[in-house]
Jmol script that loads the backbone (N, CA, C; Angstrom):
load data "model"
ATOM      1  N   MET A   1      -6.099   2.757  14.460  1.00  0.00           N
ATOM      2  CA  MET A   1      -6.045   4.061  13.853  1.00  0.00           C
ATOM      3  C   MET A   1      -6.684   5.081  14.789  1.00  0.00           C
ATOM      4  N   TRP A   2      -6.029   6.227  14.926  1.00  0.00           N
ATOM      5  CA  TRP A   2      -6.528   7.315  15.759  1.00  0.00           C
ATOM      6  C   TRP A   2      -7.632   8.048  15.007  1.00  0.00           C
ATOM      7  N   VAL A   3      -8.730   8.363  15.702  1.00  0.00           N
ATOM      8  CA  VAL A   3      -9.857   9.038  15.073  1.00  0.00           C
ATOM      9  C   VAL A   3     -10.414  10.105  15.999  1.00  0.00           C
ATOM     10  N   SER A   4     -10.886  11.170  15.382  1.00  0.00           N
ATOM     11  CA  SER A   4     -11.588  12.235  16.094  1.00  0.00           C
ATOM     12  C   SER A   4     -12.972  12.342  15.460  1.00  0.00           C
ATOM     13  N   VAL A   5     -14.013  12.345  16.289  1.00  0.00           N
ATOM     14  CA  VAL A   5     -15.374  12.428  15.766  1.00  0.00           C
ATOM     15  C   VAL A   5     -16.140  13.544  16.456  1.00  0.00           C
ATOM     16  N   ASP A   6     -17.132  14.035  15.752  1.00  0.00           N
ATOM     17  CA  ASP A   6     -18.148  14.903  16.347  1.00  0.00           C
ATOM     18  C   ASP A   6     -19.440  14.105  16.323  1.00  0.00           C
ATOM     19  N   LEU A   7     -19.974  13.819  17.492  1.00  0.00           N
ATOM     20  CA  LEU A   7     -21.178  13.005  17.645  1.00  0.00           C
ATOM     21  C   LEU A   7     -22.353  13.895  18.026  1.00  0.00           C
ATOM     22  N   CYS A   8     -23.410  13.808  17.250  1.00  0.00           N
ATOM     23  CA  CYS A   8     -24.658  14.498  17.581  1.00  0.00           C
ATOM     24  C   CYS A   8     -25.771  13.459  17.547  1.00  0.00           C
ATOM     25  N   LEU A   9     -26.204  13.035  18.704  1.00  0.00           N
ATOM     26  CA  LEU A   9     -27.196  11.976  18.859  1.00  0.00           C
ATOM     27  C   LEU A   9     -28.529  12.615  19.253  1.00  0.00           C
ATOM     28  N   VAL A  10     -29.576  12.348  18.452  1.00  0.00           N
ATOM     29  CA  VAL A  10     -30.881  12.964  18.697  1.00  0.00           C
ATOM     30  C   VAL A  10     -31.942  11.863  18.830  1.00  0.00           C
ATOM     31  N   PRO A  11     -32.412  11.600  20.055  1.00  0.00           N
ATOM     32  CA  PRO A  11     -33.506  10.652  20.224  1.00  0.00           C
ATOM     33  C   PRO A  11     -34.802  11.268  19.704  1.00  0.00           C
ATOM     34  N   LEU A  12     -35.571  10.510  18.980  1.00  0.00           N
ATOM     35  CA  LEU A  12     -36.823  11.007  18.405  1.00  0.00           C
ATOM     36  C   LEU A  12     -38.024  10.446  19.163  1.00  0.00           C
ATOM     37  N   GLY A  13     -39.070  11.243  19.239  1.00  0.00           N
ATOM     38  CA  GLY A  13     -40.314  10.802  19.862  1.00  0.00           C
ATOM     39  C   GLY A  13     -40.285  10.750  21.372  1.00  0.00           C
ATOM     40  N   VAL A  14     -39.380  11.526  21.976  1.00  0.00           N
ATOM     41  CA  VAL A  14     -39.251  11.486  23.436  1.00  0.00           C
ATOM     42  C   VAL A  14     -39.635  12.802  24.100  1.00  0.00           C
ATOM     43  N   GLY A  15     -40.193  13.703  23.321  1.00  0.00           N
ATOM     44  CA  GLY A  15     -40.581  15.002  23.869  1.00  0.00           C
ATOM     45  C   GLY A  15     -39.596  16.076  23.475  1.00  0.00           C
ATOM     46  N   ILE A  16     -39.801  17.245  24.055  1.00  0.00           N
ATOM     47  CA  ILE A  16     -39.006  18.421  23.695  1.00  0.00           C
ATOM     48  C   ILE A  16     -37.613  18.390  24.324  1.00  0.00           C
ATOM     49  N   SER A  17     -37.512  18.079  25.598  1.00  0.00           N
ATOM     50  CA  SER A  17     -36.224  18.114  26.280  1.00  0.00           C
ATOM     51  C   SER A  17     -35.426  16.844  26.015  1.00  0.00           C
ATOM     52  N   LEU A  18     -34.229  17.031  25.477  1.00  0.00           N
ATOM     53  CA  LEU A  18     -33.355  15.899  25.183  1.00  0.00           C
ATOM     54  C   LEU A  18     -32.242  15.751  26.216  1.00  0.00           C
ATOM     55  N   SER A  19     -32.111  16.723  27.119  1.00  0.00           N
ATOM     56  CA  SER A  19     -30.973  16.750  28.036  1.00  0.00           C
ATOM     57  C   SER A  19     -30.820  15.482  28.885  1.00  0.00           C
ATOM     58  N   PRO A  20     -31.887  14.822  29.365  1.00  0.00           N
ATOM     59  CA  PRO A  20     -31.662  13.591  30.133  1.00  0.00           C
ATOM     60  C   PRO A  20     -31.002  12.491  29.290  1.00  0.00           C
ATOM     61  N   PHE A  21     -31.335  12.438  28.019  1.00  0.00           N
ATOM     62  CA  PHE A  21     -30.765  11.428  27.127  1.00  0.00           C
ATOM     63  C   PHE A  21     -29.308  11.751  26.806  1.00  0.00           C
ATOM     64  N   ILE A  22     -29.034  13.026  26.580  1.00  0.00           N
ATOM     65  CA  ILE A  22     -27.667  13.447  26.285  1.00  0.00           C
ATOM     66  C   ILE A  22     -26.781  13.253  27.516  1.00  0.00           C
ATOM     67  N   ALA A  23     -27.313  13.552  28.685  1.00  0.00           N
ATOM     68  CA  ALA A  23     -26.555  13.339  29.929  1.00  0.00           C
ATOM     69  C   ALA A  23     -26.213  11.863  30.106  1.00  0.00           C
ATOM     70  N   ALA A  24     -27.151  10.985  29.789  1.00  0.00           N
ATOM     71  CA  ALA A  24     -26.896   9.542  29.895  1.00  0.00           C
ATOM     72  C   ALA A  24     -25.796   9.128  28.924  1.00  0.00           C
ATOM     73  N   CYS A  25     -25.826   9.678  27.724  1.00  0.00           N
ATOM     74  CA  CYS A  25     -24.787   9.386  26.737  1.00  0.00           C
ATOM     75  C   CYS A  25     -23.438   9.916  27.222  1.00  0.00           C
ATOM     76  N   GLN A  26     -23.416  11.093  27.808  1.00  0.00           N
ATOM     77  CA  GLN A  26     -22.164  11.667  28.316  1.00  0.00           C
ATOM     78  C   GLN A  26     -21.557  10.783  29.402  1.00  0.00           C
ATOM     79  N   LYS A  27     -22.405  10.191  30.226  1.00  0.00           N
ATOM     80  CA  LYS A  27     -21.900   9.277  31.259  1.00  0.00           C
ATOM     81  C   LYS A  27     -21.230   8.070  30.622  1.00  0.00           C
ATOM     82  N   VAL A  28     -21.809   7.592  29.521  1.00  0.00           N
ATOM     83  CA  VAL A  28     -21.205   6.472  28.779  1.00  0.00           C
ATOM     84  C   VAL A  28     -19.837   6.885  28.255  1.00  0.00           C
ATOM     85  N   VAL A  29     -19.768   8.064  27.647  1.00  0.00           N
ATOM     86  CA  VAL A  29     -18.513   8.553  27.087  1.00  0.00           C
ATOM     87  C   VAL A  29     -17.463   8.692  28.188  1.00  0.00           C
ATOM     88  N   GLU A  30     -17.854   9.265  29.296  1.00  0.00           N
ATOM     89  CA  GLU A  30     -16.919   9.470  30.409  1.00  0.00           C
ATOM     90  C   GLU A  30     -16.341   8.149  30.912  1.00  0.00           C
ATOM     91  N   LYS A  31     -17.169   7.126  30.998  1.00  0.00           N
ATOM     92  CA  LYS A  31     -16.712   5.822  31.500  1.00  0.00           C
ATOM     93  C   LYS A  31     -15.673   5.174  30.589  1.00  0.00           C
ATOM     94  N   THR A  32     -15.666   5.540  29.306  1.00  0.00           N
ATOM     95  CA  THR A  32     -14.718   4.920  28.368  1.00  0.00           C
ATOM     96  C   THR A  32     -13.291   5.373  28.595  1.00  0.00           C
ATOM     97  N   GLY A  33     -13.120   6.551  29.216  1.00  0.00           N
ATOM     98  CA  GLY A  33     -11.783   7.094  29.387  1.00  0.00           C
ATOM     99  C   GLY A  33     -11.265   7.816  28.151  1.00  0.00           C
ATOM    100  N   LEU A  34     -12.087   7.915  27.113  1.00  0.00           N
ATOM    101  CA  LEU A  34     -11.696   8.636  25.913  1.00  0.00           C
ATOM    102  C   LEU A  34     -11.661  10.129  26.189  1.00  0.00           C
ATOM    103  N   ASP A  35     -10.849  10.837  25.431  1.00  0.00           N
ATOM    104  CA  ASP A  35     -10.829  12.289  25.546  1.00  0.00           C
ATOM    105  C   ASP A  35     -12.060  12.822  24.827  1.00  0.00           C
ATOM    106  N   TYR A  36     -12.789  13.721  25.470  1.00  0.00           N
ATOM    107  CA  TYR A  36     -14.013  14.252  24.867  1.00  0.00           C
ATOM    108  C   TYR A  36     -14.261  15.664  25.356  1.00  0.00           C
ATOM    109  N   GLU A  37     -15.122  16.347  24.624  1.00  0.00           N
ATOM    110  CA  GLU A  37     -15.556  17.676  25.036  1.00  0.00           C
ATOM    111  C   GLU A  37     -16.997  17.878  24.594  1.00  0.00           C
ATOM    112  N   LEU A  38     -17.869  18.135  25.548  1.00  0.00           N
ATOM    113  CA  LEU A  38     -19.273  18.404  25.271  1.00  0.00           C
ATOM    114  C   LEU A  38     -19.416  19.788  24.672  1.00  0.00           C
ATOM    115  N   GLY A  39     -20.168  19.894  23.602  1.00  0.00           N
ATOM    116  CA  GLY A  39     -20.454  21.176  22.980  1.00  0.00           C
ATOM    117  C   GLY A  39     -21.953  21.417  22.967  1.00  0.00           C
ATOM    118  N   PRO A  40     -22.388  22.564  22.508  1.00  0.00           N
ATOM    119  CA  PRO A  40     -23.814  22.886  22.525  1.00  0.00           C
ATOM    120  C   PRO A  40     -24.642  22.058  21.535  1.00  0.00           C
ATOM    121  N   ASN A  41     -23.994  21.527  20.505  1.00  0.00           N
ATOM    122  CA  ASN A  41     -24.717  20.767  19.485  1.00  0.00           C
ATOM    123  C   ASN A  41     -24.082  19.420  19.183  1.00  0.00           C
ATOM    124  N   GLY A  42     -23.295  18.922  20.114  1.00  0.00           N
ATOM    125  CA  GLY A  42     -22.647  17.631  19.905  1.00  0.00           C
ATOM    126  C   GLY A  42     -21.465  17.470  20.839  1.00  0.00           C
ATOM    127  N   THR A  43     -20.802  16.336  20.687  1.00  0.00           N
ATOM    128  CA  THR A  43     -19.667  16.012  21.531  1.00  0.00           C
ATOM    129  C   THR A  43     -18.497  15.589  20.667  1.00  0.00           C
ATOM    130  N   ALA A  44     -17.336  16.197  20.890  1.00  0.00           N
ATOM    131  CA  ALA A  44     -16.103  15.772  20.240  1.00  0.00           C
ATOM    132  C   ALA A  44     -15.520  14.631  21.064  1.00  0.00           C
ATOM    133  N   ILE A  45     -15.144  13.560  20.375  1.00  0.00           N
ATOM    134  CA  ILE A  45     -14.566  12.384  21.042  1.00  0.00           C
ATOM    135  C   ILE A  45     -13.371  11.940  20.209  1.00  0.00           C
ATOM    136  N   GLU A  46     -12.283  11.556  20.876  1.00  0.00           N
ATOM    137  CA  GLU A  46     -11.151  11.037  20.108  1.00  0.00           C
ATOM    138  C   GLU A  46     -10.480   9.890  20.837  1.00  0.00           C
ATOM    139  N   GLY A  47      -9.860   9.030  20.031  1.00  0.00           N
ATOM    140  CA  GLY A  47      -9.157   7.868  20.554  1.00  0.00           C
ATOM    141  C   GLY A  47      -8.973   6.852  19.455  1.00  0.00           C
ATOM    142  N   GLU A  48      -8.645   5.638  19.853  1.00  0.00           N
ATOM    143  CA  GLU A  48      -8.498   4.560  18.874  1.00  0.00           C
ATOM    144  C   GLU A  48      -9.854   4.256  18.241  1.00  0.00           C
ATOM    145  N   TRP A  49      -9.847   3.985  16.940  1.00  0.00           N
ATOM    146  CA  TRP A  49     -11.054   3.774  16.130  1.00  0.00           C
ATOM    147  C   TRP A  49     -12.049   2.843  16.821  1.00  0.00           C
ATOM    148  N   GLU A  50     -11.596   1.654  17.201  1.00  0.00           N
ATOM    149  CA  GLU A  50     -12.505   0.652  17.765  1.00  0.00           C
ATOM    150  C   GLU A  50     -13.164   1.153  19.041  1.00  0.00           C
ATOM    151  N   LYS A  51     -12.383   1.789  19.889  1.00  0.00           N
ATOM    152  CA  LYS A  51     -12.920   2.256  21.169  1.00  0.00           C
ATOM    153  C   LYS A  51     -13.926   3.394  20.968  1.00  0.00           C
ATOM    154  N   VAL A  52     -13.645   4.295  20.025  1.00  0.00           N
ATOM    155  CA  VAL A  52     -14.565   5.406  19.756  1.00  0.00           C
ATOM    156  C   VAL A  52     -15.887   4.873  19.206  1.00  0.00           C
ATOM    157  N   PHE A  53     -15.819   3.949  18.267  1.00  0.00           N
ATOM    158  CA  PHE A  53     -17.060   3.448  17.682  1.00  0.00           C
ATOM    159  C   PHE A  53     -17.815   2.505  18.625  1.00  0.00           C
ATOM    160  N   GLU A  54     -17.112   1.834  19.529  1.00  0.00           N
ATOM    161  CA  GLU A  54     -17.786   1.082  20.597  1.00  0.00           C
ATOM    162  C   GLU A  54     -18.546   2.058  21.492  1.00  0.00           C
ATOM    163  N   CYS A  55     -17.958   3.211  21.739  1.00  0.00           N
ATOM    164  CA  CYS A  55     -18.588   4.249  22.556  1.00  0.00           C
ATOM    165  C   CYS A  55     -19.866   4.754  21.893  1.00  0.00           C
ATOM    166  N   VAL A  56     -19.812   5.025  20.593  1.00  0.00           N
ATOM    167  CA  VAL A  56     -20.995   5.485  19.862  1.00  0.00           C
ATOM    168  C   VAL A  56     -22.102   4.432  19.955  1.00  0.00           C
ATOM    169  N   LYS A  57     -21.736   3.182  19.776  1.00  0.00           N
ATOM    170  CA  LYS A  57     -22.719   2.092  19.880  1.00  0.00           C
ATOM    171  C   LYS A  57     -23.312   2.038  21.291  1.00  0.00           C
ATOM    172  N   ALA A  58     -22.468   2.154  22.308  1.00  0.00           N
ATOM    173  CA  ALA A  58     -22.944   2.112  23.693  1.00  0.00           C
ATOM    174  C   ALA A  58     -23.879   3.278  23.997  1.00  0.00           C
ATOM    175  N   CYS A  59     -23.607   4.448  23.419  1.00  0.00           N
ATOM    176  CA  CYS A  59     -24.516   5.590  23.587  1.00  0.00           C
ATOM    177  C   CYS A  59     -25.882   5.265  22.998  1.00  0.00           C
ATOM    178  N   HIS A  60     -25.898   4.691  21.808  1.00  0.00           N
ATOM    179  CA  HIS A  60     -27.166   4.311  21.191  1.00  0.00           C
ATOM    180  C   HIS A  60     -27.911   3.297  22.061  1.00  0.00           C
ATOM    181  N   GLU A  61     -27.203   2.288  22.522  1.00  0.00           N
ATOM    182  CA  GLU A  61     -27.849   1.263  23.349  1.00  0.00           C
ATOM    183  C   GLU A  61     -28.438   1.872  24.619  1.00  0.00           C
ATOM    184  N   THR A  62     -27.698   2.761  25.250  1.00  0.00           N
ATOM    185  CA  THR A  62     -28.165   3.395  26.485  1.00  0.00           C
ATOM    186  C   THR A  62     -29.405   4.239  26.243  1.00  0.00           C
ATOM    187  N   VAL A  63     -29.387   5.049  25.198  1.00  0.00           N
ATOM    188  CA  VAL A  63     -30.523   5.929  24.917  1.00  0.00           C
ATOM    189  C   VAL A  63     -31.750   5.108  24.506  1.00  0.00           C
ATOM    190  N   HIS A  64     -31.549   4.014  23.793  1.00  0.00           N
ATOM    191  CA  HIS A  64     -32.678   3.126  23.482  1.00  0.00           C
ATOM    192  C   HIS A  64     -33.261   2.529  24.772  1.00  0.00           C
ATOM    193  N   GLN A  65     -32.386   2.133  25.690  1.00  0.00           N
ATOM    194  CA  GLN A  65     -32.849   1.552  26.953  1.00  0.00           C
ATOM    195  C   GLN A  65     -33.644   2.558  27.781  1.00  0.00           C
ATOM    196  N   LEU A  66     -33.402   3.835  27.557  1.00  0.00           N
ATOM    197  CA  LEU A  66     -34.139   4.873  28.280  1.00  0.00           C
ATOM    198  C   LEU A  66     -35.493   5.180  27.645  1.00  0.00           C
ATOM    199  N   GLY A  67     -35.825   4.491  26.567  1.00  0.00           N
ATOM    200  CA  GLY A  67     -37.152   4.641  25.985  1.00  0.00           C
ATOM    201  C   GLY A  67     -37.225   5.272  24.613  1.00  0.00           C
ATOM    202  N   ALA A  68     -36.100   5.642  24.041  1.00  0.00           N
ATOM    203  CA  ALA A  68     -36.113   6.200  22.687  1.00  0.00           C
ATOM    204  C   ALA A  68     -36.189   5.051  21.683  1.00  0.00           C
ATOM    205  N   ASN A  69     -37.291   4.999  20.959  1.00  0.00           N
ATOM    206  CA  ASN A  69     -37.437   3.943  19.963  1.00  0.00           C
ATOM    207  C   ASN A  69     -36.626   4.213  18.706  1.00  0.00           C
ATOM    208  N   ARG A  70     -36.333   5.485  18.481  1.00  0.00           N
ATOM    209  CA  ARG A  70     -35.589   5.861  17.283  1.00  0.00           C
ATOM    210  C   ARG A  70     -34.574   6.938  17.651  1.00  0.00           C
ATOM    211  N   ILE A  71     -33.384   6.838  17.036  1.00  0.00           N
ATOM    212  CA  ILE A  71     -32.322   7.814  17.249  1.00  0.00           C
ATOM    213  C   ILE A  71     -31.779   8.217  15.881  1.00  0.00           C
ATOM    214  N   TYR A  72     -31.641   9.518  15.697  1.00  0.00           N
ATOM    215  CA  TYR A  72     -31.009  10.036  14.486  1.00  0.00           C
ATOM    216  C   TYR A  72     -29.666  10.622  14.904  1.00  0.00           C
ATOM    217  N   THR A  73     -28.603  10.124  14.308  1.00  0.00           N
ATOM    218  CA  THR A  73     -27.263  10.557  14.681  1.00  0.00           C
ATOM    219  C   THR A  73     -26.514  11.086  13.469  1.00  0.00           C
ATOM    220  N   THR A  74     -25.854  12.215  13.666  1.00  0.00           N
ATOM    221  CA  THR A  74     -24.884  12.673  12.679  1.00  0.00           C
ATOM    222  C   THR A  74     -23.506  12.498  13.302  1.00  0.00           C
ATOM    223  N   LEU A  75     -22.582  12.050  12.461  1.00  0.00           N
ATOM    224  CA  LEU A  75     -21.246  11.742  12.939  1.00  0.00           C
ATOM    225  C   LEU A  75     -20.236  12.250  11.919  1.00  0.00           C
ATOM    226  N   LYS A  76     -19.390  13.161  12.339  1.00  0.00           N
ATOM    227  CA  LYS A  76     -18.285  13.615  11.505  1.00  0.00           C
ATOM    228  C   LYS A  76     -17.053  12.848  11.956  1.00  0.00           C
ATOM    229  N   VAL A  77     -16.318  12.290  11.009  1.00  0.00           N
ATOM    230  CA  VAL A  77     -15.175  11.441  11.326  1.00  0.00           C
ATOM    231  C   VAL A  77     -13.915  12.026  10.685  1.00  0.00           C
ATOM    232  N   ASN A  78     -12.855  12.153  11.476  1.00  0.00           N
ATOM    233  CA  ASN A  78     -11.594  12.707  10.995  1.00  0.00           C
ATOM    234  C   ASN A  78     -10.454  11.766  11.364  1.00  0.00           C
ATOM    235  N   THR A  79      -9.705  11.340  10.355  1.00  0.00           N
ATOM    236  CA  THR A  79      -8.484  10.575  10.610  1.00  0.00           C
ATOM    237  C   THR A  79      -7.324  11.276   9.913  1.00  0.00           C
ATOM    238  N   ARG A  80      -6.160  11.088  10.477  1.00  0.00           N
ATOM    239  CA  ARG A  80      -4.960  11.696   9.909  1.00  0.00           C
ATOM    240  C   ARG A  80      -3.798  10.758  10.193  1.00  0.00           C
ATOM    241  N   ILE A  81      -2.981  10.469   9.174  1.00  0.00           N
ATOM    242  CA  ILE A  81      -1.893   9.516   9.384  1.00  0.00           C
ATOM    243  C   ILE A  81      -0.503  10.150   9.387  1.00  0.00           C
ATOM    244  N   ASP A  82      -0.403  11.437   9.023  1.00  0.00           N
ATOM    245  CA  ASP A  82       0.920  12.054   8.992  1.00  0.00           C
ATOM    246  C   ASP A  82       1.381  12.541  10.368  1.00  0.00           C
ATOM    247  N   LYS A  83       0.433  12.801  11.266  1.00  0.00           N
ATOM    248  CA  LYS A  83       0.784  13.162  12.635  1.00  0.00           C
ATOM    249  C   LYS A  83      -0.449  12.994  13.525  1.00  0.00           C
ATOM    250  N   LYS A  84      -0.199  12.862  14.816  1.00  0.00           N
ATOM    251  CA  LYS A  84      -1.287  12.755  15.785  1.00  0.00           C
ATOM    252  C   LYS A  84      -1.586  14.152  16.305  1.00  0.00           C
ATOM    253  N   GLN A  85      -2.818  14.611  16.071  1.00  0.00           N
ATOM    254  CA  GLN A  85      -3.217  15.956  16.484  1.00  0.00           C
ATOM    255  C   GLN A  85      -4.580  15.871  17.156  1.00  0.00           C
ATOM    256  N   SER A  86      -4.683  16.382  18.367  1.00  0.00           N
ATOM    257  CA  SER A  86      -5.946  16.321  19.087  1.00  0.00           C
ATOM    258  C   SER A  86      -6.894  17.413  18.607  1.00  0.00           C
ATOM    259  N   PHE A  87      -8.175  17.229  18.896  1.00  0.00           N
ATOM    260  CA  PHE A  87      -9.143  18.262  18.509  1.00  0.00           C
ATOM    261  C   PHE A  87      -8.856  19.568  19.246  1.00  0.00           C
ATOM    262  N   ARG A  88      -8.352  19.489  20.438  1.00  0.00           N
ATOM    263  CA  ARG A  88      -8.009  20.706  21.185  1.00  0.00           C
ATOM    264  C   ARG A  88      -6.863  21.466  20.512  1.00  0.00           C
ATOM    265  N   GLU A  89      -5.881  20.732  19.991  1.00  0.00           N
ATOM    266  CA  GLU A  89      -4.772  21.376  19.281  1.00  0.00           C
ATOM    267  C   GLU A  89      -5.258  22.083  18.021  1.00  0.00           C
ATOM    268  N   LYS A  90      -6.213  21.469  17.324  1.00  0.00           N
ATOM    269  CA  LYS A  90      -6.735  22.084  16.103  1.00  0.00           C
ATOM    270  C   LYS A  90      -7.442  23.399  16.428  1.00  0.00           C
ATOM    271  N   VAL A  91      -8.198  23.411  17.509  1.00  0.00           N
ATOM    272  CA  VAL A  91      -8.911  24.618  17.917  1.00  0.00           C
ATOM    273  C   VAL A  91      -7.921  25.702  18.317  1.00  0.00           C
ATOM    274  N   SER A  92      -6.935  25.341  19.125  1.00  0.00           N
ATOM    275  CA  SER A  92      -5.972  26.355  19.583  1.00  0.00           C
ATOM    276  C   SER A  92      -5.137  26.906  18.424  1.00  0.00           C
ATOM    277  N   LYS A  93      -4.865  26.088  17.407  1.00  0.00           N
ATOM    278  CA  LYS A  93      -4.134  26.567  16.228  1.00  0.00           C
ATOM    279  C   LYS A  93      -4.924  27.663  15.529  1.00  0.00           C
ATOM    280  N   VAL A  94      -6.214  27.450  15.314  1.00  0.00           N
ATOM    281  CA  VAL A  94      -7.051  28.462  14.672  1.00  0.00           C
ATOM    282  C   VAL A  94      -7.140  29.709  15.539  1.00  0.00           C
ATOM    283  N   GLU A  95      -7.330  29.513  16.848  1.00  0.00           N
ATOM    284  CA  GLU A  95      -7.429  30.662  17.755  1.00  0.00           C
ATOM    285  C   GLU A  95      -6.143  31.483  17.749  1.00  0.00           C
ATOM    286  N   SER A  96      -4.999  30.839  17.617  1.00  0.00           N
ATOM    287  CA  SER A  96      -3.726  31.578  17.592  1.00  0.00           C
ATOM    288  C   SER A  96      -3.606  32.441  16.352  1.00  0.00           C
ATOM    289  N   LEU A  97      -4.266  32.054  15.287  1.00  0.00           N
ATOM    290  CA  LEU A  97      -4.234  32.838  14.052  1.00  0.00           C
ATOM    291  C   LEU A  97      -5.190  34.024  14.103  1.00  0.00           C
ATOM    292  N   ILE A  98      -6.154  33.984  15.001  1.00  0.00           N
ATOM    293  CA  ILE A  98      -7.129  35.059  15.150  1.00  0.00           C
ATOM    294  C   ILE A  98      -6.574  36.194  15.980  1.00  0.00           C
ATOM    295  N   ASP A  99      -5.806  35.847  17.007  1.00  0.00           N
ATOM    296  CA  ASP A  99      -5.265  36.862  17.941  1.00  0.00           C
ATOM    297  C   ASP A  99      -4.256  37.780  17.301  1.00  0.00           C
TER     298      ASP A  99
END
end "model"
wireframe off; spacefill off
backbone 0.3
color backbone group
């Protein structure tokens, strides 16, 4: 099943700057070959269900290995079975209605 998610991974107890942890997670996402887009408060990722959720798990494992004992993650999950639509298409559809 095709899925689109918004992933917001927050390591706790690691200080104020989270960017090194988020960068490490982004490297994990990039290696998967999944389509993704980094945003200011999370990352949009899409692909086959199993591969996307393996990616989320790998991000957690990587950030734990970097010293985060605890991670709080919010995950928005979107599936659609009537047609395949990318997150980029959804954004451009809304933008076309604004212009």
